[in-house]
N, C-alpha and C positions, 0 to 999 in steps of 0.2 A: 271379858268386854261390854263395854255399853256404850250402843251407839244413841242419841236422841233425835227425833226426826220430826219436821213441822214444812208445811206444804201451803203455798201459795197464800203469803204474809200480805202480799196487795200496795206496798207502802208507797204513800203519796204524800204530797206536802199541800194539801188542800183543807187545812183544817183551820185554825182562828188565825188571823193575819198571813195567812199564806203559809202559818209552818204546817208542822204533821203534828197530828192530834196525840194527846201524851199517851195515848193505848199502848200503840208501837213499842216506847220504852217499856213500858209499865211488862207485858207480855212479854219481852225479852229476856228483863230482868229475872221472872219466876222461870222462864225458856233455859236460862243458861244456868240458874244458881240453886230452885227448888229442888230438894233430893237430892242423890247422891250424884256425883261430878262425873260425867259422861267421857268417854273417851276420844268420841269425837259428836258433832252437830252439825246435821244435816240439811239443808234446806233441799228439796225436789221441785223447786221454778215458781217464776213468777213471785219473785221477793220483789218487784214492784212493780206501780201499778200501768207506768206508760214506758218503762225505761230509759227513763232522763237521766242526764248525769249527775240533776243535782236530787235525784230521787237514789242513785245509788251511791254520791257521798253521803247523805241523810241518813240511809239506814247503816253502813260501815262504820259512819262516826260514833252511831250507838253502839254499836259490836265493839268496835276498836275500845270505846268508856267501859264496857263492859269488861275487858278484858280477855275475850275470847277467841279474836281472830285465828289466831295458831289452828284452834281445833275445829273450826267453821269451815263446810265444804258445800258448794254451793251450784249445781245445776241449772242452766239456763229453762225459764218456761218460755212461753209463746208474747205475753205481757212485757218480760226480762227483754223479748230481742225487738221492741215497737220502735224503736228509734235508733237502732245502729247494730251495728253487728258483733260477732260473738265477741271478736278483738278488741273493737271498741268500747264493750262494756267492763270487761277482764281490766284495760287500762282506765276506764273510769273508778272502779271498785277496789283496785291494786289487788287484784286473785291471781291465784295463780294461774296460767297458764291451760285449757283445757285444750289440748291438740288437736287436730281436726274432728273434735267434736266427743275425744275421751278423753278418760286417765282412770288411771287403779291406784289402789293400794292394800298391798301384801300384810298379813299378820299371823300368826302363830295359827288364828282359830278361824280366820274366812279369807276369803276374795273380794274385795270391793272393787265395784267397777263403776266408774260415772260415765254414765252418757247425756249425750246432749240430743233431743228428739224432738226440739223445736226450729221453728223454717225464722228465717231475720226478716223484719220488715211487712209481714203477709197481714195487714191488719184485719183481712176478709177471709183469712183462711187458718185458722187457729187448730187445725188440725195436725198430727204428729208425721213427720218422718225419720225413716234410718237406708241412710243410701250406704251401697255396696261397700266401701270404703269401713263405713263402719260395722257392717254387716262382717266383714272377716277378719276385722278385731275381734269382736266378739267371738267368732270361733275359734279364733285360735285361743283367747285368752280362757274359753270354756275346755277348752281341751287340755290347756295348761293345767286346768288345778287339780289333775288329779284326784279327783272325787273329794276335794277340799268344800265346803259349802262356798257358793259363789252368792253376794250381793249385789245387784243392779238396783242403779239408782238412778229414774227417770222421771220427766215431767210427766208422759204421759202414758196412759193404759195400754195395754194388747188390745186388739180386741175381741169383743163377748169373754171378757174375766170379769173384772172391778164392776161396780153400781156404773152405768148408762153409759159403757163404752162399746154397748151396739151400735152406737148414735153416730152417725156420720159427726166428723170435726173431733169429737169427744173422746180420740183414741188416735192412737200412729197406725196411719192409713197407707193402702198396700203392703202389707206386712209378710207377707207371702213366705220372704226367701229369710227374712227373722226369725217366721216360726220355725221353719224346716231347721235353720243353725242352731235355733237355742232346744229342739226336739233331741240332737245328736249331745244334748251335757250328759257327764254321769253327774252321780252326786246328789245333794237335796241343794236344790237353789230357788233364789228370792228375787221376785219385781218389785219396788218401790215406786209408786209415780202420784203423784198428785193430778192437776189438772180438773177433777170432777168436781171438786168439796164436799163427797162424801165417803167418808170413814169405810173402807169394804174390804174385806179380804175373801180369797178365793181360792181353793187349790185346783190345779190339773197336772195329772202326773207327777214329773218330778219339782213342777214348778209351783211356787207360792205367789198368787200375785196379792199385793197388800195397798191399798189404795188410802192417803192421810185427807183429811176434812182439811179444808179450807180457813186457815187463823180466823178469818177477818167473819166467818160463817158460824165457827166454832173454834174459840180459841184453844185450844188443845194441842198437843203433840205425844208421839208414840215413844215408849223408850224397847229397846231393841235390846236382851243381855242373850249372849250367848255365854253357855260355861257347864261344863262335864257333860259334854256332850248332845246337852239340848237347845234350841232357840226358844226364847219366850218374849211372846210382844204384850206392853201394855199401855193403852192409850190413858192418858190423865185429860180427865175430861175437864170443863173450867167452871170457877166458881161465878157467883152471882156477877162479882165485880169485874172480872173479866169480860164475860157475858154484856152487859151493859154497855161495856167502852168498845165493844166490836159492834154491838148496835149502832154508837152513835157514827163508828167511821164509817158504816153499810152508807149512810146518809149521803155523804160526800159524795161518793161517787156517781156516774150517770148512769150510763146501760153498762150490768154487772150480772152477772150468772148467781142469784142470789139463792139460799137452800136456806130452808130454816134448822133453828138447831139440834128437833127431833129427829129431823129427818137425816142431816151431815152426820149426825153422832153413829150413826147405820145400823147394828144389832148386837146386842152382848156378844156374839159370835165375834165382831167385828171390832170386838175391841182389847179382849184378849185372847193368844193364842199361844199356843207351845206344840212344839213337834220336836220329834228327834232328826237329831242331822249327822247322827255317827253310827 
């Protein structure tokens, strides 16, 4: 099983003549078509910059043109919900509904959980939340996994895990009940997130926390392969052409959490990771 992950794409229509910069399509062409085909392609949130209807329609038009909509899964980030509710953005994008902020896919190799940690239309509070309903759902799903590896996909990190998650608004806030529920998990578990724009991997007890860099800071992606009882992650770093396009796009934003590519890439241990899962 192969899952390809990207995060913090920040698609915008601030390019020349009010259109999308060519970088966005160039990146997606390579994300979807370079190397072995994945079984699933996942966006960890902030797919759009302002969460506007025209941004959703624009980015999904590119995804549709590349023939990958059916294999693409997206969890909302704080930017994605700046202009509308989860339900509104799902209608704009014509994506499957994440009922009550969560969803799941179970395969022979793993249980995949998709969680919304983002608040709706809160431009001054971009920290994450995980309400009691979602905590109860997560606890139930973890209990039913019966030792099968669990992969959680969300936008925000847990506090004091990956890079910058010790800072306010750069993590799930008020996480005590969530952390307690997660501590009861059996087997090997993974929490994948974006938000902080830096590639980072941290292991704590039975959980491994994987944070993916922002595409517009470092136009990379992470391939997760599960095979023969081992989960392996490898971060595909950009070439000069993609990095140059990302630099151009960064100039189109106003206020933005910009991270230099050398910092966004993390260390070598953040880019390649392998762990036995059975």
